[in-house]
N, C-alpha and C positions, 0 to 999 in steps of 0.2 A: 683128783684135785691136788695141786702142788702144796707141799708143806711150807708154811710161812717161816722164813729165815729170821732168826732172833739175833739182833745186834744189841747186846746188853753190857757193853764194856764198862760203862760208868758204874753200874750196879755191882759187877764182879770186882772192880777195883775197890769200891767202897767196902765190900764184904771182906776182901783181903786185908785192907788197912784196918778195919775194925778188929780183925784177929791178930794185928801186929805181925803179919807174916811178910817175908820177902817174896818176890815173884818166884824165885827158885824153890823155896820151901812150900809155897802154896801150890805151885804146879805139880810138885812131887806128890803132895797129899791127894790131889784129885786125879793123878795118873796121866798127866800130859806133859809135854815139853815146855821149857821156859819160853822158847820163841813162840809157841802156839798161844800161851797165856798172854804174852805181850801183844800179839796180834788181836786177840779177843778184847783185851782192855782198850785198845786203840780203835776198836770197831773196824778192823781190817778183815776180820773173818767172823762169820756167825758162830754162835755157840751150838754145839751138837747136842743131840738128845742124851748121849752117854755122859757128856760133861754136866748137863743139867741134873741127871740122876746122881752123879758123884757129888755135886754141890749139895743136893738135898740130903744125901746119906752122911757126908762128912761134917756138915755144918748145921744140920737139923733145920733147914729152911723149907718154906712152902714153894714148890715149883711154880705154881700159878702166880704167887706173889712176886717172884723175881722175873718171870717171863712176861708179865703183863703190867698192870698198874697205870700210871699217869702217862706213860710214853705215847700210847696210841691216841689218847685224847689230845695231848699236846701236839702230836704230829698232825692230827686232823685239823686242829685250830690254826696251826701255822700254815698248813696247805690252803685253808680257806682264806686266810689273810693275804697270802701271796698271790692268790688268784684274782685279787682286785685289779681292775684295769690300770690303776696307778703304777702297778709293777709290771706293765705289759712288756717292758724291754728286758725283764729278767725272768727266766723260767727255769728254776732249779729242778734237777731230777730227784727222784724219790730217795736215792742214796744220800745226796747232799742234805736233804731235809732231815733224814734220820741221824746223820752225823751231828747236826745242830741240836736237835731235841735230846739226843742221848748224851752228848758231851758238853753242851752249853745250854741247859734248860732255862737258866735264868735269862740268858740273852733272848731265847725264843719267846719267853713270856713277856719280856720288855717290848719286843717288836709287836707282839699281839696286842699288848696294852696300847701302844702308840697307834696301831691301826684302829682299835676300838674308839680311841679318842677322835680320830679323824672321821669315823662314821657318825659319831655323836653330833658332829657339826651339822650334818644334814637334818638330824632330828631337832636341833636347836633352831634351824631355819624354819622347819615345819611348825615349831612351837611359836615362833615369831609371826608366821603367817596366820596361825590360829588367833593370836592376840589381836592382830590388826583387823582380822575379819570380824571378830566378835565385838571389837571396840571396848574390851574390858581388860583389866589387869591379869597377867598370866598367873599372878599369885592367888587369884580368886576363881578357881575352876568351879563349874557347876557340879552338883553331886554325881550326875551321870558321867561327866568327864573324869571325875576322880576315880570312879569305878572302872571306867574304860582304861585309864592309865594303869590302874592296879593290875588288871589282867595282862596288859601289854608288857609290863616290866617283870612279870613272872613267866613270860613266854607262853602265856595262855595255857599253862600246864600246871595242874594242882595235884601233886603226887599222892597225897593221902586219900583224896577223893577218887582219883583214878584207880589206884590199887584196890580200894574197897569195892568199887564198882566192878572191876574185873573179877574179883573173887566171887561176888554175888552172881555175876553173869555166868561164870563157870558152873556154879551150883544150880542155876536155872536152865542151863543148856542154851543160852542165847547164841544165835548164829547156827545152831544145829536143829532147832525146832521153831515153831511159830512164836515169834517174840510176844505178840499181843496176848496169846493164850498163856504163855509162861509168866508174864508180868502180872496179868490179872489174877492168875491162880495163886501167885505168891502173895499178892495184896490181900486176897481173901483168906488164905490158910494161916498166914502169920499175923495179920492185923484185923481180920474179921470185917474187911471193907469190901463191899460188892460194887460192881460197875452197873450203872443204869444210863439210859438215854436221857439227855436233857430235853426240856420242853422245846418245841419248834420255834418259839419266839425268843429263846435264850441264846444270845450271840456269844456267850462265854465259851472258850475252848474247854475249860475244866471248872467245875464247881464242887467243892467238897463240903458235905454236911456231916460235921463231926458227931452231932447228936444221934443221927440215925445210922452213921457208918456207911454212907453211900457216896460214891464218887460219880458225879454226873458228867458225862462227856458229850460234846456236840456231835450228833449223829452225822452231820454233813462234813465233818473233818475227815481228811484222808486217814487211812489206817495207820500210817507212819506217825502222824500227828497224835492220834489217840494213844498209841504205844508210848510215845515220848511223854505225854501227860501223865500216864500211869507211873512211868519211871520217876517223874518229878514228884509225884505223891509219895512214892517209896522213899525218895530222898528226904522229904519233909518228916517222915515218920521214923526213919532209921539213922539219919546222918545229921540231925540238927545240932548235936553237941559239937561235932567236928566243924560244921558250917559256921556256927557262932564263933568258935575259937579262931578260925582262919580269918573271918571278917573283922573280929576285934583286933587281931594282930596288925591289920593294915592301918590302924589309927586314923580313921577318916575324920574329917572336920565336923560332919553333921550326922545326925541320926538317920536322915534321909539316905545319905550315901551308904551308911551301914546296911540299911534294909535292901537297897538296890543291889549291893554286893552279895548279900545272902541269897537273893533271888538268882543272881548270876551263878553262884556256886551250886545251888540246887539244879539249875539248868545244866551246869557242867557235869554233875554226877549223872543226871539223866542221859546225857549224850554218851558218857563213858560206859553206862550200863547197857544201853541199846547197841553200842558199837564198841565192844571190849577191846582194849589196847592191842594185845599181841595177835589175837585172831584177826582184828581189823587190819593191822599193819601187814600181816602175812598175806591176807587176801588182796590188799592193795598192790603188793609186789607181784603176786601171781596174775592178777588181772590187768597189770600195768596201769593202774589208777583210772580204769574205765568207770566213770561215775555211774552210768546207767546200770552196768553189770553189778557194781558193788551195791547200789541201792536195791537191786532185785535180790541179791544174795542175803542182805541183812534185813530186808523188809523196811527200809528207811527211805527218806526222801533224798533227792539229789543235793539239796541244800544241807541237810544233816551230814551227808557223807563229805561234802566239800569242806564244811566247817571242821569236822572231826579230823580231816587230813592235816589241817593247820595246827592241831594240838599235839601232834606226835613228837613231843620233845622230852621224853623220859630219858634221864641221864643214862648213858651206856646202851640205850636201845632207841635211838632217834630214827624217825622216818626221814623221807626226803624233805628238805626245807621248803615249805610251801607258803605262799601268801594267799589270803582269802579276803574278799570284800563283798559287801552287798550295796547296791547302788539304786537309788530311786530314779524315776523318770526325769527329774530335774537335774540329775547328775550328782546329787549329794550322797556321800558315803555314809551309810547308816550303820554299818557294822564292818569292822576291819580287824585283821591280824596278819602279821607277817613274820614268819620264821626265816624268810629269805632276806637278802640285802635290801630289797625294795621296801621303802617306807612310804606310807600313804600320807597325803596332806591331812593335817588335823582339823581343818575347817574347809567348808565349801565344796565345790565341785571337783571332779576328777578331770584329768587331761582329756580334751575332746577327741584326741587321736587314738585313745585307748579303745580296743575293740569292744569293751563292755557296753558302750553306748549303742553299738550296732546290734546288740542282742535283742533290743526292743523291736528292731525292724524284721527280725527273723524268729518269731516266737516258736518255741518247741525244738529249736535246733541248737546244737553246740557248735560254736564258731571258734576258730583258732587264729592266733596272731604271733608272729615273732616280733619282739619289740626291743628297742635299745633306749636306755635312759641317758641323760646328759653326762653321767659319770662314766659312760662306756660299758656299763653292765648290760648283759643281754638276757632276755627272758622268753620262755614259752608261756603264752597267755591263753587261757580258755575261758569262755563266757557263755552264759545261756540265760534266757528270760524265764522268769518264774511267775505264774499266775495263781493266786489263791482266792478261792471264793466259796461257793456252796450255799445252799439255801434257796435255790431256784433262780429263775430268769432275772428277777428284779433285785436280787441280792447284790451288793457291791462286791467288786473284785479288786484285790490288791495285786499290782503288777510291779515287779522290780527285777533287777538282773543280779546274778552272782558271777563273780570272777575268781579264778584261782590260777596259779601258775608257779613256775620254778625257774631258777637260773638255767640257762641253756645247757650247762654242763651236766644237768640231771635229766635233760629232755628225753633221752632214750628210754628212761623208765616209764614214760607216758605213751599210751597208744596214740595220743593226739599229735605226737611228733612225726608219726609215719608219713612219708611223702613230702615233708618240708625240707627246704634247703638250709639246713642248720649251719653249713659252712660258708654260705654266701652272705657277705656284708650287706648287699643290696636287698636281701630278703627281709631285713629288720626295719620295722617302722620306727621313726624317732618319736618317742613319747616323753612326757615330763611328769612331774608329781603335781605341781600346781603352778599356774602362770606366775604367781608372785615370787616363786623361788626357782623357776626354770630359767636357765642361762642361755637357752637357744636364742639366737639373734634373727633367725630367718623363718620362724614359724608363722604361717598365715592364719592359724587358728588362735593366736594369742589374744586373750581377753583383756589383760592389764599388763603394764610394764613390769619387768622384774625388779625386785628390791636391790638396792645398792648398785645400780647401773645407771650411768649417765645417758640421758636421751639427747639426740640431735634432731633439731627441727629445721627443715629446709623448706622455706616457703615457695621455692621455685620448682620443687620436685615432689610429686605425690606418689608414693608407693602404696600397696594394699594396706599397710599400716601407716597411720599419720605421723609416725616418728621412726627414727632409726636408732638402734641400740648401739652405743659406742663400745 
């Protein structure tokens, strides 16, 4: 594997200036020529290993500190910003980007901030769509919406809980042995809580009797669900201090929102415990995000795997940016998170052209779609139908679909991209976020006119839509 070249001219210049040295005296001290130092400081040549060692020896600095740091994160953020379709006529190479981040980091951050402001416009439109759909003031969200937004704005990643869960998972050997047995054994040995079958007429997934120290689980639930419920009980018994502290820091308006958030945080810990971060991310890369293989590897459900993939946002160790959503048969988005650019509508149904709706027509199958949103961003979308029941022939069954995907630049990391024409513009279906905020003028599936667009009504001409969008 090729060694990564280090262009750290700004840091070397700052080190020299901090020591009040001229280029000639500084170059002599580390054993190189003045012209070579001048080229290093102007990022015309990379710094060699011998120069790095000389810097460390002569100036008592940490090599890792000078060779790494914020540059990589800034370069990644700038690369992401400039990959936006609004910059489609400008494609800088890697060396140009490095020159900007290393020599003008303030300018790079300003450009990234401007791009983030641009992206927030789409979220504001989605928020307006939400307000119109609910017919209520945006300043008065429901407790559920407060909690949903809390998780959204922390990137659906809670570091303290994730790290604690990963530590316990390593102790229990999660991912290397049967998760159900490991979790149940831990609950018994550490807390004296034993597992028992719930009564046949009890439809609760989990019922804890603190007095007797028994956790009753629904015997008709899949093994993955029962393992998750044990992990949830562990969260209640071991992480309540951390959960309460995190929930209180969100400063919710109501006690109801506070309790809903605590429930969500316990769920988060349970997911992180059954699917520990580093092992899960490593397996995702090895299996190219094959949902079925990953579910089998960890003894989890496909939905649990898909949701966990969208939470891999640990600073310095992020996974592929993935969006995840759960949709009911009426098209309502009941769970959502996006680490990608794609932002879901905050209210109502999803775009009817999105393949997630087709999942209900092909139960048990994973379907694929290449899609393009109105802003020009392109995505690989994967969807499948999920049915949950149990309890016999007459028991009700819940049916919904889950969807996940990534920007097409990451598609090769997914087994689902194999055989698709990623380079063909015609292979991408035009989808939107919500009809109210979709700017497409020629969509035959449009349900309502877009906001802030004038409509043209021609009584002498009738198209599939009864109006034309100016």
